C-alpha positions as CSV (number, residue, x, y, z in Angstrom):
1,M,108.4,86.6,101.0
2,R,109.6,88.8,103.5
3,R,112.1,87.9,106.2
4,K,111.1,88.4,109.9
5,G,113.4,91.3,110.0
6,E,111.9,93.0,106.9
7,D,108.1,92.4,108.7
8,T,109.5,94.3,111.8
9,R,110.8,97.0,110.0
10,A,107.6,97.3,107.9
11,Q,105.6,97.1,111.3
12,I,107.6,100.0,112.8
13,G,107.2,102.0,109.8
14,D,103.6,101.4,109.7
15,V,103.2,102.4,113.2
16,A,105.5,105.6,113.4
17,L,103.6,106.9,110.1
18,A,100.5,106.7,112.0
19,L,101.8,108.5,114.9
20,F,103.6,111.0,112.9
21,T,100.4,111.3,111.1
22,E,98.0,111.8,114.2
23,H,100.4,113.6,116.7
24,G,102.8,115.4,114.4
25,Y,106.2,114.5,113.4
26,D,108.2,116.8,116.1
27,A,105.7,115.7,118.9
28,T,106.3,112.0,118.5
29,S,109.3,110.5,120.3
30,M,111.2,107.2,119.4
31,R,109.9,106.3,123.0
32,E,106.4,106.6,122.1
33,I,106.8,104.5,118.9
34,A,108.5,101.8,121.0
35,E,105.5,101.9,123.5
36,Q,103.1,101.6,120.8
37,L,104.8,98.7,119.4
38,G,105.3,97.2,122.8
39,I,108.7,96.8,122.3
40,T,111.7,98.3,124.1
41,K,113.6,101.4,123.0
42,A,116.8,99.2,122.5
43,A,115.0,96.7,120.2
44,L,113.5,99.9,118.3
45,Y,117.0,101.3,117.7
46,Y,118.3,98.0,116.6
47,H,116.0,98.6,113.4
48,F,116.2,102.4,113.2
49,T,118.5,104.8,114.8
50,S,116.2,107.9,114.5
51,K,113.0,109.2,113.5
52,E,114.8,110.3,110.0
53,A,116.0,106.8,109.5
54,I,112.1,105.5,109.5
55,I,111.2,108.2,107.2
56,L,113.8,107.4,104.7
57,S,113.0,103.7,104.9
58,L,109.5,104.7,104.0
59,F,110.3,106.9,101.0
60,E,113.0,104.6,99.9
61,E,110.5,102.0,99.4
62,H,108.3,104.1,97.2
63,L,111.4,105.2,95.3
64,N,112.4,101.4,94.6
65,A,108.8,100.9,93.5
66,L,109.1,104.1,91.1
67,D,112.4,102.8,89.9
68,E,111.4,99.2,89.0
69,L,108.3,100.6,87.2
70,L,110.2,103.2,85.1
71,A,112.6,100.7,84.3
72,W,110.0,98.3,82.9
73,A,108.4,100.9,80.9
74,A,111.8,102.2,79.5
75,A,112.2,98.5,78.2
76,Q,109.1,98.6,76.2
77,P,108.5,100.1,72.7
78,P,106.6,103.4,72.7
79,S,102.8,103.3,72.2
80,P,99.7,104.6,73.3
81,Q,99.0,101.7,75.4
82,L,102.3,101.8,77.2
83,S,101.8,105.4,78.1
84,S,98.1,104.2,79.8
85,K,100.0,101.6,81.5
86,L,102.7,103.6,82.9
87,L,100.5,106.5,84.2
88,G,98.2,103.8,85.7
89,G,101.0,102.1,87.3
90,W,102.3,105.5,88.8
91,L,98.7,106.2,90.1
92,A,98.5,102.7,91.6
93,L,101.8,103.1,93.7
94,A,99.1,105.0,96.0
95,V,97.8,101.6,97.0
96,G,98.7,100.3,100.5
97,R,101.2,102.4,102.1
98,G,101.5,104.8,99.4
99,L,98.6,107.2,100.4
100,P,99.6,107.2,104.2
101,V,103.1,108.5,103.1
102,M,101.6,111.3,100.8
103,R,99.5,112.5,103.8
104,F,102.4,112.5,106.1
105,A,104.5,114.5,103.4
106,A,101.7,117.0,102.7
107,V,101.9,118.1,106.3
108,N,105.6,117.6,107.2
109,Q,107.5,118.7,104.3
110,T,110.6,120.2,106.1
111,A,111.0,116.8,108.0
112,V,110.8,114.9,104.6
113,R,113.2,117.0,102.6
114,A,115.8,116.7,105.5
115,A,115.5,112.9,105.6
116,L,115.4,112.7,101.8
117,H,119.0,114.4,101.5
118,T,120.4,111.6,99.9
119,D,121.9,110.7,96.4
120,R,119.1,108.8,95.3
121,G,117.7,111.4,93.2
122,T,114.1,113.2,93.7
123,I,110.8,112.4,92.8
124,Q,110.8,115.4,90.4
125,Q,113.4,113.7,88.5
126,R,111.4,110.5,88.2
127,M,108.5,112.4,87.1
128,E,110.6,113.8,84.2
129,K,111.6,110.6,83.1
130,A,108.1,109.2,83.4
131,T,106.9,112.3,81.4
132,R,109.3,111.6,78.8
133,I,108.1,107.9,78.2
134,I,104.4,108.9,78.5
135,A,104.3,111.8,76.3
136,G,107.2,111.1,74.2
137,P,111.0,112.8,74.2
138,D,109.5,115.5,71.4
139,A,106.1,116.3,72.7
140,P,105.0,119.9,72.8
141,L,105.3,121.7,76.0
142,Q,101.5,121.7,76.5
143,E,101.4,118.0,76.4
144,R,104.4,117.3,78.9
145,L,102.8,119.9,81.1
146,R,99.3,118.0,81.1
147,V,101.2,114.6,81.6
148,R,103.1,116.2,84.7
149,M,99.7,117.4,85.8
150,A,98.2,114.0,85.7
151,L,101.2,112.3,87.4
152,L,100.6,114.7,90.1
153,S,96.8,114.0,90.3
154,V,97.2,111.7,93.3
155,H,99.1,114.2,95.3
156,I,96.7,117.2,94.7
157,T,93.6,114.7,95.4
158,V,95.3,113.9,98.5
159,M,95.6,117.6,99.6
160,A,92.2,118.3,98.3
161,S,90.9,115.3,100.6
162,H,92.2,116.8,103.8
163,E,89.2,117.2,106.4
164,T,86.9,115.1,104.2
165,E,85.3,111.9,104.5
166,A,87.2,110.4,101.5
167,D,89.0,106.9,102.1
168,D,91.8,105.7,99.9
169,A,89.5,104.1,97.3
170,D,87.8,107.7,97.0
171,I,91.1,109.3,96.4
172,L,92.4,106.9,93.8
173,A,89.3,106.9,91.8
174,A,89.2,110.8,91.9
175,A,92.9,111.0,90.9
176,T,92.5,108.3,88.1
177,H,89.4,110.3,86.9
178,A,91.4,113.6,86.9
179,A,94.4,112.2,84.9
180,A,92.0,110.9,82.3
181,L,90.5,114.4,81.7
182,L,94.0,115.8,81.3
183,T,95.4,113.0,78.9
184,G,92.0,111.9,77.3
185,D,93.1,113.0,73.8
186,L,96.7,111.9,74.0
187,F,96.2,108.3,75.0
188,P,93.9,105.8,76.3
189,A,92.6,106.6,80.0
190,P,95.1,105.2,82.7
191,Q,95.1,101.6,82.9
192,L,95.3,100.7,86.6
193,P,96.3,97.4,87.6
194,L,93.4,96.7,89.9
195,A,90.7,94.9,87.7
196,D,92.7,91.7,87.8
197,H,95.1,92.7,90.7
198,C,98.2,92.7,88.6
199,G,100.7,95.3,87.9
200,P,102.5,96.1,84.6
201,A,104.6,93.3,83.2
202,G,107.9,93.1,85.3
203,T,106.5,94.9,88.2
204,R,106.7,93.2,91.7
205,P,103.5,92.9,93.4
206,E,104.6,94.8,96.2
207,A,105.3,97.8,94.1
208,T,102.0,98.4,93.4
209,G,100.1,96.6,96.4
210,C,98.8,93.9,93.9
211,R,99.2,90.1,94.1
212,P,101.4,88.4,91.5
213,C,100.0,88.1,87.7
214,P,99.4,84.7,86.4
């Protein structure tokens, strides 16, 4: 259960992300974020000292979820079923705040690169780790490329959905279908933790936007 301060930071992130996406990152000020939240600038600065700090917190949450998913997968014995679950879990991270963050990143790449200049490592490094687990360390180049393309399917679908009526469910469904087409002869279709609202074993529910498994 989140503490009150964590809830406030999450609310600030959601409101700021909506304003950044609607009006543009550069055109949105900390004052406007505070006004939208109905709080003072001083209260906002208590939680975040800058717009860059807000962006970093949003992406840190996503990186933490990826790290937890990868740690779980790395502890499992290799199998086609594991590949299916890991790819599905990766795609399912788009549930909840994931897609708005991706939409923001797609049109604000300069701001994102500046905010993420940390020692946490990159999404690309995590993608390479996921590829090794899913395809296997000795997989042929073509198989590794197909897995990497599958991991990128949500990002590509977000870009393709720009100025369309597609909602989050449409995007996730299309991305999952694309990933299955890319990897269908390598292992079973991506297993999304949506049918029973459960993520892979050992994954916190907030990491995938799902409720706890029984």
